[in-house]
MARBAFI-86925 format. One record per atom (N, C-alpha, C, O, CB): x, y, z negated. Coordinates in steps of 0.05 Angstrom, whole numbers, padded with zeros to 5 digits, always signed. Each point is the difference from the previous one (the first is absolute). Glycine has a CB too. Layout:
BEGIN
XYZ...
This chain:
BEGIN
+00016-00026+00003-00018+00028-00004+00024+00023+00002+00022+00001-00010-00065-00022-00028+00027+00042+00057+00026+00023+00001-00020+00018-00020-00025-00002-00003+00056+00002+00061-00010+00024-00073-00013+00020-00011-00005+00019+00022+00013+00001+00021+00007-00009-00064-00039+00023+00036-00006+00022+00021-00006+00025-00013-00010+00000-00023-00006-00032+00054+00022+00055-00017-00008+00027-00011-00021+00016+00015-00010-00012+00019+00054+00012-00035-00051+00019+00012-00026+00013+00014+00013+00026+00010-00015+00018+00007-00026-00038-00038+00070+00023+00032+00009+00023+00014-00004+00006+00027-00004+00024+00007+00031-00029-00037-00026-00016+00048-00002-00005+00029-00034+00012-00002-00005+00019+00016+00046-00070-00002-00061+00043-00030-00026+00010+00004-00003+00030-00004-00010+00018+00014-00005-00062-00026+00028+00046-00014-00001+00032-00003+00007+00015+00017-00011+00022+00002+00016-00027-00036+00015-00004+00050+00013+00017+00020-00015+00004+00025+00003+00019+00015+00039-00034-00033-00063-00007+00023-00015-00002+00021-00022+00017-00006-00012+00014+00017+00027-00058-00005-00022+00045-00036-00025+00017-00011+00010+00029+00002-00016+00015+00011-00003-00053-00047+00042+00050+00029+00011+00025+00001+00003+00007+00034-00004+00024+00006+00030-00032-00057-00020-00010+00071+00005+00003+00026-00031+00007+00014-00005+00016+00018+00050-00050-00023-00059+00018-00009-00034-00005+00016-00006+00033-00011-00004+00016+00018-00020-00084-00025+00024+00080-00021-00009+00025-00007+00008+00026+00015-00012+00021+00006+00011-00044-00045+00027+00015+00042+00016+00019+00018-00018+00003+00030-00009+00021+00009+00060-00038-00033-00052-00011+00037-00008+00001+00028-00030+00015-00005-00005+00019+00014+00034-00067+00007-00047+00040-00039-00027+00008-00005+00001+00033+00000-00015+00016+00011+00002-00064-00040+00033+00053+00015-00004+00031-00002+00014+00014+00030-00009+00022+00006+00015-00023-00067+00006-00007+00074+00007+00003+00030-00021+00003+00015-00003+00020+00014+00037-00043-00018-00055-00004+00003-00016-00006+00017-00029+00019-00007-00014+00006+00019+00041-00055-00012-00033+00057-00035-00017+00014-00004+00008+00030+00012-00018+00012+00011+00003-00046-00051+00038+00044+00038+00013+00027+00005-00008-00001+00030-00015+00018+00008+00059-00015-00044-00038-00021+00053-00007+00002+00028-00030-00002+00007-00011+00013+00017+00054-00032-00009-00054+00003-00023-00032-00002+00003-00010+00029-00005-00014+00010+00017+00009-00061-00034+00011+00062-00003-00011+00028-00005+00003+00023+00022-00014+00020+00002+00025-00033-00048+00009+00007+00061+00009+00020+00021-00021-00001+00027-00006+00018+00016+00058-00026-00033-00061-00023+00014-00022-00005+00027-00027+00000-00012-00017-00006+00017+00048-00025+00015-00043+00034-00057-00023-00010-00009-00025+00018+00012-00023-00006-00005+00050-00014-00037-00020+00042+00057-00019+00006+00014-00015-00010+00025-00019+00010+00013+00039+00017-00037-00004-00051+00028-00006-00013+00025-00009-00026-00011+00000-00021+00012+00033+00045+00020-00040-00021-00059-00013-00030-00008-00027-00012+00010-00005-00024+00001+00028+00035-00041-00042+00011+00046-00024-00012+00012-00001-00006+00031-00020-00006+00012+00000+00029-00048+00043-00020+00044+00003+00002+00033+00005-00029+00004+00014-00014-00014+00009+00064+00025-00034-00057+00008-00003-00029+00011+00014+00002+00028-00008+00018+00015-00039-00032-00039+00067-00002+00031+00013-00001+00026-00015-00025+00020-00005-00022-00010+00054+00041-00015-00055-00011+00055-00009-00015+00022+00023-00001+00012+00016+00018+00000-00061-00007+00004+00049-00042+00010+00020+00004+00022-00004-00015+00023-00006-00024-00005+00036+00033-00027-00030-00004+00056-00003-00013+00022+00030-00004+00013+00019+00013-00008-00069+00006+00011+00052-00036+00015+00019-00002+00012+00004-00006+00031-00010-00019+00012+00014+00010-00055+00012+00026+00055+00001+00003+00029+00029-00016+00007+00021+00011-00006-00051+00040+00009+00029-00076+00010+00026-00018-00002+00003-00008-00027-00018-00009-00014+00043+00032+00050+00003-00016-00041+00006-00007-00029+00002+00032-00021+00005+00002-00024+00027-00052+00045-00039+00068-00002+00005+00029-00016-00029+00002-00024-00023-00002+00008+00052+00032+00044-00025-00026-00069-00027+00012-00023-00009+00028+00009+00018+00015+00007+00001-00038-00054-00049+00034+00047-00003+00025-00001-00022-00001-00022-00013-00021-00002+00030+00036+00053-00022+00004-00064-00010+00004-00031-00024+00023+00008+00001+00017+00017+00052-00027-00050-00075+00004+00011-00018+00022-00003+00000-00003-00034+00011-00018-00013-00043+00017+00065+00017+00024-00062-00009-00008-00027-00025+00005-00005-00014+00011+00017+00052-00006-00031-00050-00013-00013-00026+00009-00009-00001+00003-00022+00015-00016-00011-00032+00000+00037+00006+00030-00042-00014+00002-00027-00027-00015+00001-00012-00004+00021+00034+00049-00031-00031-00053-00017-00027-00008-00003-00023+00018+00012-00004+00023-00007+00023-00043-00032-00034+00006+00057-00017+00014+00009+00001+00021+00020-00020+00013+00007+00013-00027-00045+00034+00016+00050+00009+00022+00016+00004-00019+00031-00002-00024+00002+00029+00060-00048-00021-00015+00068+00005-00011+00022+00023-00004+00001+00014+00018-00009-00045-00004+00026+00043-00036-00006+00027-00007+00006+00013+00024+00017-00011+00012+00019-00001-00064-00020+00034+00057-00008+00015+00022+00018+00027-00006+00007+00018-00001-00016-00044+00034-00005+00028-00036+00053+00024-00007+00011+00028+00015-00006+00001+00024+00004-00034-00038+00027+00057+00000-00039+00024+00014-00009+00023-00009+00023+00019+00015+00004-00034-00014-00059+00012-00023+00066+00027-00010+00018+00015-00017-00010-00007-00017-00016+00010+00054+00032+00024-00034-00005+00017-00019-00007+00007-00003-00030-00010+00014-00018+00025-00007+00063+00008-00030-00050+00006+00002-00035+00023+00016+00003+00015-00011-00016-00031-00035-00007+00029+00067+00034+00006+00018-00002-00011+00027-00017+00012+00017-00013+00000-00045+00048-00040+00023-00030-00019+00022-00010+00010+00008-00029+00004-00019-00015-00045+00000+00043+00044+00040-00037+00011+00003-00031-00034-00007-00015+00002-00012-00021+00050+00059+00027-00073-00041+00000-00024-00013-00007+00000-00024-00009-00003-00007-00023-00013+00030+00050+00020-00039-00005+00002-00031-00003+00016-00010-00026-00008-00012-00019+00007+00011+00072+00031+00013-00045+00019-00007-00020-00008+00010-00031+00004-00017-00017+00031+00019+00057-00045+00020-00047-00011+00007-00024-00020-00023-00012+00004-00010-00022+00002+00061+00037-00029-00058+00002-00011-00019-00009+00007-00030-00005-00009-00015-00017-00014+00047+00033+00045-00036+00007+00012-00028-00010+00015+00007-00022+00000-00020-00015+00004-00002+00059+00009+00042-00054+00020-00003-00022-00021+00004-00026+00010-00007-00021+00039+00027+00048-00073-00010-00026-00013+00000-00020-00010-00027-00005+00005-00008-00023-00012+00052+00031-00005-00059+00007-00006-00028-00004+00021-00016-00010-00004-00018-00017-00026+00023+00050+00056+00002-00021+00018-00023-00010+00017+00011-00026+00014-00016-00012-00008-00004+00063-00008+00044-00058+00010+00009-00026-00018-00011-00021+00008-00013-00019+00012+00055+00037-00054-00035-00012-00021-00009-00018-00007-00033-00010-00008-00009-00021-00007+00052+00044+00023-00056+00002+00004-00030-00006+00028-00012-00013+00001-00017-00019-00032+00015+00058+00049+00011-00029+00026-00002-00011+00000+00003-00029+00010-00017-00014+00008+00034+00054-00031+00004-00049+00001+00011-00032-00020-00016-00013+00005-00006-00023+00008+00055+00031-00034-00057+00002-00016-00021-00013+00008-00022-00004-00008-00010-00021-00020+00027+00037+00046-00034+00000+00012-00022-00001+00023+00006-00020+00003-00016-00019-00018+00001+00066+00031+00037-00044+00024-00004-00026-00017+00011-00025+00012-00003-00022+00039+00014+00053-00073+00000-00033-00015-00002-00029-00009-00016-00006-00009-00002-00023+00001+00029+00023+00005-00046+00017-00010-00034-00014+00033-00012-00010+00007-00010-00021-00059-00007+00063+00063+00022-00025+00028-00015-00010+00009+00014-00027+00005-00015-00019+00013+00006+00070-00015+00030-00053+00006+00012-00026-00022-00011-00021+00011-00008-00021+00011+00050+00044-00042-00043-00023-00022-00013-00015+00005-00031-00005-00005-00010-00022-00026+00047+00042+00039-00050-00001+00002-00028+00000+00033-00007-00015+00002-00018-00017-00039+00013+00068+00061+00022-00043+00018-00006-00017-00003+00008-00033+00010-00014-00019+00013+00017+00064-00035+00019-00047-00008+00011-00029-00013-00018-00016+00004-00001-00024-00009+00042+00040-00015-00058-00003-00013-00018-00016+00019-00023+00001-00001-00013-00022-00046+00029+00030+00060-00025+00006+00018-00022-00001+00020+00008-00024+00004-00016-00017-00010+00002+00070+00015+00032-00054+00021+00009-00026-00013+00000-00025+00012-00008-00020+00014+00038+00047-00049-00022-00027-00018-00001-00027-00005-00024-00007+00000-00003-00025-00021+00039+00033+00017-00055+00006-00008-00032-00012+00026-00015+00003+00001-00022-00011-00053+00019+00027+00070+00011-00004+00026-00020-00002+00014+00000-00022+00004+00021-00012+00002-00016+00053+00003-00028-00049+00010-00010-00024+00031-00007+00007+00003-00020+00014-00053+00000-00032+00073+00033+00013+00028-00005+00013+00008-00025-00025-00006-00002-00024+00022+00061+00050+00000-00077-00009+00009-00023-00020+00031+00002+00001+00011-00005+00021-00054-00031-00013+00060+00042-00030+00019+00005+00003+00012-00013-00032-00013-00009-00018+00001+00051+00060+00041-00041-00039+00011-00010-00029-00005+00022-00024+00000-00006-00024+00040-00021+00050-00045+00051-00014-00003+00022-00022-00028+00003-00010-00004+00017-00018+00041+00007+00038-00057-00039-00009-00033+00002-00007-00009-00024-00010-00023-00001-00010+00014+00031+00045+00027-00055-00034-00011-00025-00010-00015+00002-00024-00024-00005-00001+00060-00016+00022-00022+00027-00042-00010+00010-00027-00024+00009-00002-00015-00008-00018+00054+00018+00008-00051+00011+00031-00021+00009-00001-00021-00021+00012-00021-00001-00013+00045+00047+00013-00022-00060+00021-00015-00018+00011-00004-00025-00016-00024-00008+00002+00039+00028+00037+00000-00034-00054-00007-00023-00012+00008+00004-00031+00019+00015-00009-00015-00044+00056-00019+00015-00060+00010+00001-00032+00028-00010-00001+00009-00019+00013-00056+00008-00033+00059+00026+00004+00029-00013-00008+00012-00028-00002+00021-00010+00009-00028+00044-00029-00013-00044+00005+00006-00031-00006-00006-00019+00024+00001-00025-00002-00014+00034-00048+00005+00003+00074-00008-00017+00020+00028+00001+00020+00003-00019+00016-00062+00029-00020+00077+00008+00002+00022+00000+00015+00026-00009-00006+00012+00006-00020-00034+00023+00031+00030-00047+00010+00025-00014-00003+00022+00017-00005+00003+00022+00010-00020-00054+00017+00037+00016-00048+00020+00020-00009+00017+00010+00020+00011+00022+00001-00010-00043-00041+00000-00003+00065+00022+00004+00020-00013+00007+00029+00012-00005+00021+00021-00029-00048-00057+00046+00026-00023+00003+00022+00016+00023+00019+00012+00020-00009-00061-00030-00025+00046+00004+00058+00009+00015+00019-00016+00000+00025-00004-00021+00011+00045+00014-00032-00050+00032+00032-00013+00002+00025+00014-00004+00025-00013+00000+00021-00012+00027-00044+00053-00029+00022+00013-00007+00021+00011-00026+00004+00006-00011-00021+00000+00053+00019-00003-00058+00026-00002-00026+00004+00033-00009-00007+00007-00023-00006-00053+00026+00043+00060+00017-00033+00028+00000-00005+00006+00012-00027-00009+00023-00003+00016-00021+00052+00009-00015-00071+00005+00005-00024+00005+00035+00003+00014+00010+00017+00006-00063-00031-00036+00066-00006+00009+00030+00002+00029+00007-00005+00011+00020+00010-00056-00011-00026+00058-00029+00000+00022+00012-00007+00024-00009+00026+00022+00010+00005-00040-00012-00064+00004-00018+00071+00021+00000+00025-00005+00024+00021+00017+00012+00013-00014-00066-00017-00026+00059+00006-00007+00026+00019+00020+00024-00015+00015+00013+00014-00074-00027+00000+00057+00018-00037+00012+00025-00010+00029+00001-00002+00013+00020+00005-00052-00014-00030+00049-00029+00017+00031-00006+00002+00010+00001+00028+00021+00011+00004-00023-00039-00043-00012+00015+00059+00012+00003+00031-00003+00030+00008+00017+00009+00016-00032-00058-00001-00005+00064-00024-00006+00028+00016+00026+00010-00016+00019+00008+00013-00081+00001-00003+00064-00009-00038+00018+00017-00013+00031-00009+00010+00016+00019+00002-00051-00013-00044+00042-00026+00046+00025-00005+00011+00003+00013+00026+00020+00013+00005-00017-00055-00029-00020+00040+00038-00003+00011+00027+00004+00031+00002+00013+00012+00017-00044-00050-00007+00019+00048-00031-00002+00031-00007+00035+00010-00008+00013+00021+00004-00072-00027-00026+00063-00012+00014+00030+00006-00012+00015+00001+00023+00012+00021+00004-00013-00044-00048+00004+00005+00060+00013+00000+00026-00007+00028+00014+00017+00018+00003-00019-00072+00002-00023+00057+00002-00012+00021+00022+00015+00028-00017+00010+00018+00014-00068-00045+00005+00060+00030-00048+00010+00021-00008+00029+00002+00002+00011+00021-00007-00049-00020-00018+00051-00020+00034+00030+00005+00002+00007+00016+00024+00021+00014+00003-00011-00056-00027-00029+00038+00044+00010+00007+00028-00024+00023+00002-00024-00004-00001+00048-00048+00025-00010+00076-00020-00019+00027+00007-00015+00003+00026+00012+00000+00021+00020+00022-00049-00060-00017+00026-00018-00002+00026+00012+00027+00017+00009+00021-00010-00058-00045-00014+00046+00013+00056+00009+00020+00017-00019+00018+00006-00023-00006+00001+00052-00022+00016-00023+00048-00014-00007+00027+00006-00028+00006-00027-00024+00004+00007+00041-00009+00059-00009+00004-00088-00021+00003-00023-00020+00026+00006-00023-00002-00008+00058-00020-00029-00028+00042+00049-00010+00025+00002-00027-00007+00012-00020+00013-00007+00066+00012+00011-00046-00045+00015-00027-00010+00017-00018-00019-00015-00020-00011+00011+00047+00013+00031-00022-00005-00065-00016-00019-00023-00019+00021-00017+00008+00010-00021+00035-00048+00013-00068+00044+00019-00016+00028-00004-00031-00013-00008-00016+00014-00011+00046+00021+00052-00034-00057-00036-00027-00011-00006-00004-00017-00023+00012-00021-00001-00017+00023+00044-00008+00004-00058-00002-00016-00028-00023-00026-00002-00025+00002+00003+00039+00047-00026+00000-00074+00017-00023-00017+00001-00016+00003-00027+00003+00019-00015+00021-00052+00049-00045+00008-00040-00016+00003-00023+00024-00006-00023-00002+00015-00020-00050-00031+00045+00071-00002-00026+00017-00004-00024+00027+00023-00003+00019-00004-00016-00034-00051+00023+00013+00078+00010+00021+00019+00004+00025-00006+00016+00021+00011-00007-00038+00001-00033+00016-00027+00059+00020-00012+00020+00000+00020+00018-00021+00010+00007+00015-00059-00011+00025+00056+00010-00005+00024+00025+00008-00017+00024+00017-00018-00003-00003+00067-00023-00027-00043+00053+00006-00012+00020-00004+00021+00020-00009+00022-00005-00001-00067-00012+00018+00036+00048+00005+00022+00022-00019+00007+00009+00002+00022+00012+00032-00035+00000-00065-00002-00012-00022+00004+00021-00023-00004-00017+00001-00012-00022+00023-00005+00065-00050+00029-00032-00025-00003-00008-00009-00030-00001-00011-00012-00018+00004+00058+00036+00014-00055+00005-00007-00028+00012+00015-00018-00026-00013-00012-00017+00014+00024+00081+00019-00012-00064+00021-00012-00018-00015-00001-00030-00004-00020-00014+00048+00041+00045-00050+00001-00038-00012+00006-00028-00030-00021-00001-00006-00012-00021+00028+00070+00020-00036-00059+00024-00023-00013+00002+00005-00030-00002-00016-00014-00011-00003+00051+00036+00046-00048-00012+00000-00024-00002+00011-00008-00028-00010-00021-00010+00013+00020+00059+00015+00014-00061+00013-00003-00025-00024-00002-00022-00002-00017-00017+00048+00045+00035-00064-00007-00015-00022-00002-00020-00015-00023-00003-00008-00008-00022+00006+00049+00029-00005-00055+00020-00015-00020+00007+00011-00023-00012-00014-00017-00012-00001+00038+00051+00043-00025-00037+00017-00025-00016-00004+00010-00026-00006-00021-00013+00046+00006+00046-00041+00031-00045-00007+00007-00027-00024-00007-00014-00004-00005-00024+00028+00036+00037-00040-00030+00009-00032-00007-00007-00004-00032+00000-00021-00010-00007+00003+00057+00033+00039-00060-00018-00006-00029+00008+00018-00010-00029+00003-00024-00006-00007+00023+00071+00012+00017-00078+00017-00006-00024+00027-00012+00004+00010-00018-00014-00051+00012-00007+00057+00020+00048+00023-00008+00008+00017+00024-00008-00012+00022-00002-00005-00055+00039+00043+00034-00042+00016+00021-00003+00027-00001+00022+00020-00013-00005-00040+00014-00046+00013+00016+00076+00016+00003+00013+00025+00013+00004-00001+00024-00007-00033-00035+00012+00055+00003+00003+00025+00013-00003+00010+00019+00035+00005-00008+00023+00010-00040-00068-00015+00070+00035-00003+00014+00023+00029+00004+00006+00016+00004-00018-00063+00018+00008+00054-00022+00034+00027+00002+00018+00021-00009-00019+00019+00013-00008-00032+00028+00038+00006-00070-00036+00022-00009-00019+00024-00013+00018-00004-00019+00015-00033+00009-00056+00060+00022+00037+00024+00000+00013+00008-00025+00008+00016-00010-00015-00006+00045-00007-00017-00050+00044+00007-00031+00003+00030-00007+00016+00005+00007+00023-00062-00014-00020+00072-00004-00017+00020-00001+00012+00009-00029+00014-00006-00021-00009+00013+00059-00022+00006-00036+00050+00003-00027+00016+00024-00003+00024-00005+00008+00023-00047-00009-00032+00074-00010+00003+00020-00004+00016+00017+00032+00009+00012+00005+00021-00043-00054-00005+00027+00067-00038+00014+00030+00002-00019+00016+00015+00009+00018+00014+00040-00033-00014-00072+00011-00001-00027+00017+00010-00011-00001-00020+00001-00017-00017-00010+00008+00059-00008+00041-00042-00011+00004-00024-00033+00011+00014-00001+00019+00015+00056-00007-00050-00080-00026+00028-00021+00005+00010-00019+00010-00023+00004-00006-00024+00006-00027+00060-00029+00050-00028-00019+00013-00018-00027-00006+00002-00015+00019+00002+00042+00013-00001-00039-00057-00002-00024-00005+00009-00018+00015-00013+00007+00007-00023+00004-00047+00035-00037+00049-00001-00018+00015-00016-00012-00011-00023+00000+00012-00022-00006+00007+00059-00005-00040-00034-00003-00018-00030+00007-00029+00006+00000-00014+00020-00041+00042-00039+00051-00032-00011+00009-00023-00006-00010-00014-00020+00003+00008-00023+00029+00007+00040-00046-00037-00011-00023-00007-00022+00000-00029-00005+00004-00017+00017-00034+00055-00003+00025-00043-00041+00004-00024-00014-00042-00016+00010-00021+00010-00008+00075+00015-00046-00050-00043+00067-00030-00014+00004-00013-00004-00023+00010-00017-00015+00002-00006+00050-00036+00034-00043-00014+00000-00027-00008-00030-00012-00006-00005-00023-00011+00052+00039+00018-00065+00008-00010-00028-00006+00027-00018-00006+00003-00017-00018-00051+00023+00051+00066+00001-00012+00023-00027-00003+00029+00020+00002+00002+00020+00014-00034-00070+00018+00051+00038-00049+00024+00017+00001+00017+00007+00023+00024-00004-00003-00025-00013-00036-00007+00027+00065+00012+00006+00021-00003+00029+00010-00021+00012-00002+00016-00058+00009+00027+00056+00005+00004+00024+00011-00010+00006+00025+00004-00012+00020+00029+00009-00043-00050+00026+00020-00011+00007+00032+00015+00034+00004+00008+00016-00018-00069-00049+00016+00060+00035+00028+00008+00030+00006-00024+00011+00018-00009-00013+00019+00065+00004-00020-00063+00031-00006-00020+00016+00014+00016+00028+00018+00013+00016-00013-00052-00033-00030+00038+00020+00066+00008+00020+00008-00018+00011+00014-00015-00012+00015+00052-00001-00019-00037+00046+00001-00024+00015+00006+00021+00018+00026+00017+00017-00006-00056-00015-00051+00032-00010+00083+00005+00011+00023-00007+00022+00015-00003+00002+00024+00006-00037-00029-00005+00058-00017-00020+00021+00006+00005+00019+00026-00017+00014+00010+00009-00016-00061+00033-00001+00058+00011+00014+00028+00000-00009+00024+00007+00011+00021+00017+00002-00046-00035-00042+00020+00006-00022+00026-00010+00012+00024+00012-00002+00022-00019-00041-00047-00014+00056+00022-00017+00009+00024+00002+00033+00010-00012+00012+00018-00022-00052-00037+00054+00050+00000-00001+00029+00001+00012+00010+00024+00023-00006+00006-00023+00009-00054-00018+00017+00066+00006+00012+00028+00025+00003+00009+00009-00007+00022-00042+00026-00028+00045-00005-00017+00033+00010+00006+00022-00027-00012+00019-00011+00012-00033+00073-00023+00002-00067-00021+00029-00016-00006-00005-00028+00005+00015-00018-00008+00001+00048-00029-00036-00033+00051-00009-00031-00008+00024-00019+00014+00005-00021-00012-00064+00029+00012+00073-00004+00021+00015-00020+00010+00028-00005-00020+00006-00023-00006-00028+00038+00057+00039+00010-00061+00015-00001-00017-00012-00020-00024+00009-00022-00007+00009+00067+00025-00037-00033-00027-00010-00017-00022-00005-00028+00009+00007-00015-00018-00028+00054-00003+00013-00049+00037-00004-00027+00008+00028-00013-00004+00004-00020-00015-00042+00031+00049+00058+00001-00020+00027-00013+00001+00013-00009-00033+00014-00019-00008-00005+00052+00056-00020-00011-00060+00010-00004-00032-00021-00021-00011+00008-00015-00017+00012+00068+00008-00041-00054+00016-00017-00027-00017+00004-00022+00012-00009-00020-00011-00026+00042-00003+00055-00026+00046+00004-00025+00009+00018-00006-00019-00004-00018-00016-00006+00020+00062+00038+00018-00043+00017-00008-00019-00009-00014-00027+00005-00023-00006+00017+00058+00028-00034-00021-00034-00012-00009-00033-00010-00032+00009+00012-00019-00011-00037+00076-00013+00008-00061+00039-00015-00025+00003+00020-00022+00007-00006-00022-00009-00037+00047+00025+00068-00024-00001+00019-00021+00010+00016-00005-00032+00009-00022-00007-00001+00042+00070-00007+00001-00080+00015-00004-00024-00019-00017-00026+00008-00014-00019+00020+00061+00036-00052-00040-00009-00022-00015-00015+00001-00027+00004+00001-00018-00016-00030+00055+00018+00028-00039+00023-00002-00028+00010+00027-00021-00013-00001-00023-00008-00025+00048+00059+00046-00009-00050+00030-00014-00010-00005-00010-00024+00003-00024-00008+00029+00053+00027-00044-00005-00034-00003-00008-00036-00027-00019+00002-00006-00010-00022+00025+00063-00006-00030-00058+00041-00024-00021-00007-00031+00008+00001-00018-00016-00006+00054-00002-00024-00040+00044+00037-00020+00015-00002-00015+00003+00032+00008+00017+00016+00018+00005-00062-00050-00042+00051-00014+00003+00023-00025+00012+00001-00018-00003-00016+00042-00029+00025-00025+00047+00017-00025+00013-00003-00024-00021+00002-00001-00019+00015+00023+00061+00005-00042-00034-00041-00023-00013+00007+00001-00026-00029-00017-00016-00007+00017+00030+00073+00020-00011-00073+00011-00022-00020+00002+00013-00023-00020+00001-00015+00045-00029+00045-00002+00040-00038+00002+00015-00019+00016+00028+00004+00014+00012-00016-00020-00054-00005-00003+00050+00048+00009+00026+00011-00023+00017+00012-00007-00008+00023+00051-00013-00014-00060+00045-00018-00019+00009+00010+00005+00030+00007+00018+00014-00010-00044-00048-00013+00007+00040+00043+00003+00026+00011-00031+00019-00003-00022-00011+00001+00065-00013+00035-00039+00052-00040-00021+00017+00008+00007+00019+00023+00024+00001+00006-00040-00004-00052+00005+00014+00055+00006+00022+00021-00024+00023+00000-00023-00004-00007+00049-00033+00039-00017+00056-00026-00016+00030+00005-00008-00003+00027+00011-00017+00014+00015+00049-00045-00044-00016+00039-00007+00011+00028+00018+00020+00006+00014+00010-00017-00059-00020+00014+00045+00018+00029+00022+00026+00010-00013+00020-00018+00017+00014-00011-00003-00022+00067-00036+00015-00061-00009+00024-00013+00003-00002-00030-00008+00018-00014-00024-00010+00052+00041-00027-00048+00005-00005-00027-00015-00013-00018+00006-00005-00023+00011+00037+00031-00044-00039+00008-00024-00014-00020+00009-00030-00002+00020-00010+00011-00062+00041+00005+00023-00043-00033+00008-00029-00002-00034-00010-00008-00018+00011-00014+00082-00008-00007-00063-00025+00034-00025-00014-00010+00000-00018-00032+00006-00024-00005-00012+00022+00060-00004+00022-00073+00006-00005-00029-00020-00031-00002+00009-00021-00008+00000+00083-00013-00032-00056+00028-00013-00025-00002+00012-00025+00001-00001-00018-00017-00027+00042+00031+00040-00023+00012+00012-00027+00008+00026-00013-00014+00006-00024-00005-00025+00039+00048+00034+00014-00049+00027-00003-00018-00009-00018-00025+00009-00023-00003+00012+00072+00017-00040-00035-00032-00011-00013-00020-00007-00025-00003+00007-00014-00019-00016+00047+00017-00006-00042+00024-00009-00030+00005+00026-00014+00005+00003-00019-00015-00050+00028+00036+00065-00006-00006+00023-00011+00006+00012-00010-00028+00001-00023-00009+00005+00053+00053+00002-00003-00056+00018-00004-00026-00018-00019-00019+00010-00018-00013+00015+00068+00016-00046-00045-00003-00021-00020-00020+00005-00033+00010+00002-00019-00015-00046+00062+00010+00045-00043+00033-00002-00027+00006+00024-00011-00005-00001-00024-00005-00031+00030+00037+00056+00004-00032+00031-00009-00002+00003-00005-00029+00007-00022-00007+00014+00051+00047-00027-00009-00060+00005-00001-00019-00021-00009-00022+00007-00002-00024+00025+00031+00045-00055-00034-00015-00020-00004-00015-00009-00033+00004-00021-00010-00007+00009+00064+00010+00034-00066+00010-00003-00031+00006+00028-00015+00000+00021+00010+00008-00062+00000+00022+00039-00031-00039+00027-00006-00004+00017-00003+00023-00013-00003+00021-00003-00017-00059+00037+00019+00040+00024+00001+00023-00006-00025+00019-00006-00021-00012+00046+00041-00022-00039-00020+00064-00010-00014+00018+00019-00018-00006+00016+00005-00017-00039+00024+00050+00023-00058-00017+00016-00024-00005+00024+00009+00014+00021-00008-00011-00056-00029+00008+00038+00053+00029+00021+00009+00006+00014+00017-00013+00025-00002+00002-00041-00009+00027+00004+00032-00044+00013+00015-00017+00013-00014-00030+00019+00009-00012-00052+00025+00038+00019-00053-00032+00018-00014-00020+00023-00015+00011+00022-00001-00012-00062-00003-00014+00037-00008+00047+00022-00015+00014+00024+00017+00005+00022-00006-00008-00056-00021+00029+00027+00052-00006+00023+00015+00003+00006+00021-00022+00022+00012-00001-00029-00019+00049-00013+00012-00066+00007+00024-00020+00021+00004-00015+00014-00019-00008-00051+00017+00006+00041+00022-00004+00029+00003-00017-00010+00003-00030-00015+00018-00008+00046+00008+00048-00021-00046-00055-00011+00003-00031+00015+00023-00011+00022+00006+00007-00031-00057-00015-00009+00065-00014+00006+00024-00009+00029+00001-00015+00016+00018+00004-00069-00010-00006+00058-00027-00014+00020+00000-00016+00024-00003+00016+00019+00013-00008-00045-00029-00027+00030-00004+00062+00023-00001+00012+00004+00028+00015+00023+00008+00001-00025-00061+00002-00017+00068+00007+00002+00021+00009+00013+00021-00014+00018+00014+00011-00052-00029+00009+00025+00018-00048+00012+00011-00018+00032+00001-00006+00015+00019-00004-00058-00028-00007+00046-00023+00011+00030-00003-00004+00016+00004+00023+00024+00000-00004-00032-00029-00030+00000+00031+00057+00010+00001+00024+00004+00030-00001+00023+00007+00006-00044-00050+00018+00005+00061-00029+00007+00023-00003+00019+00016-00021+00011+00022+00003-00049-00031+00017+00040-00008-00041+00012+00009-00023+00037-00008+00010+00020+00014-00001-00074-00027-00040+00050-00016+00051+00025-00008+00018+00018+00017+00012+00023+00005-00005-00049-00036+00012+00008+00041+00015+00007+00019+00020+00015+00022-00011+00023+00006+00007-00060-00019+00017+00022+00029-00044+00013+00024-00014+00025-00009-00017+00022+00010+00002-00069+00013-00003+00041-00037-00012+00027-00008-00013+00029+00001+00016+00020+00012-00009-00053-00041-00015+00029+00014+00050+00018-00004+00016+00006+00024+00009+00022+00003+00010-00032-00045-00001-00006+00061-00012+00008+00028+00013+00006+00020-00019+00004+00023+00007-00031-00031+00028+00029-00004-00066+00008+00013-00020-00025+00030-00011+00003+00021-00012+00054-00042+00034-00077+00007-00012-00021+00023-00002-00009-00004-00029-00002+00021-00012-00014-00020+00063+00009-00025-00065-00007-00004-00023+00025-00027-00013-00002-00009-00022-00058+00029+00038
C-alpha cells in the first residue's frame, strides 16, 4: 500500500480556481451577447451566419470574420467553460472535504492505539531500508555540487529546488505516491558523470529506476543539439543496465512547452503503483548494489 497526500489535488483546485477567475472575467466582456443565438448555413465548406434574439427576426451577419459573430461565439464559449470549471471546483472541494488521508502521521487518529502493530509500516519495503538508502544516496549527492545552481529556481512540495515547472510537477507526483525522488543525482560510470532528472527507488521492490524529462527535445531551435545530448546519455544508461521501458522512463514537452499532465500521471501511477514487470525484475539494478557501486567509484576517485 502506498501512502499518498493531497498536495496534487490541492494544486489542481488552485489551478481550477485561477482558470475560473479568468473565464468569468472573459465572459463578462461578452455578456451583452448572452441572449444572441447564431444560425449558420454553409456554401461549399464556408459558413455564413445570421443571429436572432427571442421573438425577433434573424439578421444576416456574413462570414466568420464578422466581429458580431466572433463576439457571440466568445460569449457562448466562455459561458459554457465557466460553468464546467465551476462544477470542477465544486467537485474537487467536495472530494477534499470528504477525503481522509492515510499516512504514518495520522494512524493514531484513525485507529485505536491498541490495534496498531508495533512495527506497522505502510510501505511494502521496510521504512528503515527506504530511509537509510535515501540518506546514503543523499550524502553522495551532497559531495558533488550541482551544475548551474543559479538555474534551480522552482520549489517542490518538500523544498527541493528544480529547474522547470514541469519537473516540479513530476517531482511532486512522485512525492504523492510516497516516494522520495533524488533530483539530479550525480551518477558516476567509467569516468563519466551524468545527472538524471530523477533517480528513484521503486516503492514495492528494491530496484533502481531513472526518469528523464527531456523538456527541450522538440524545441524549435534547441531541439537538434538537445537530441544529440539525450542520445549520448541513453547510450551510457544502456551500458549501466538501464533500459527504456524497463527501468528507464522518459517524459517530453510539446514544442510550445506544454505537456499532457493527465497522461503523465497515469503513466507514473502504472509504473510505480504496481510491482515491477518480469523483465524489470530480471534486468533490474538492486538498490544496495547500486549504492555500493557509486560509493566504490567515488572512493577510487578520492571523493569520499
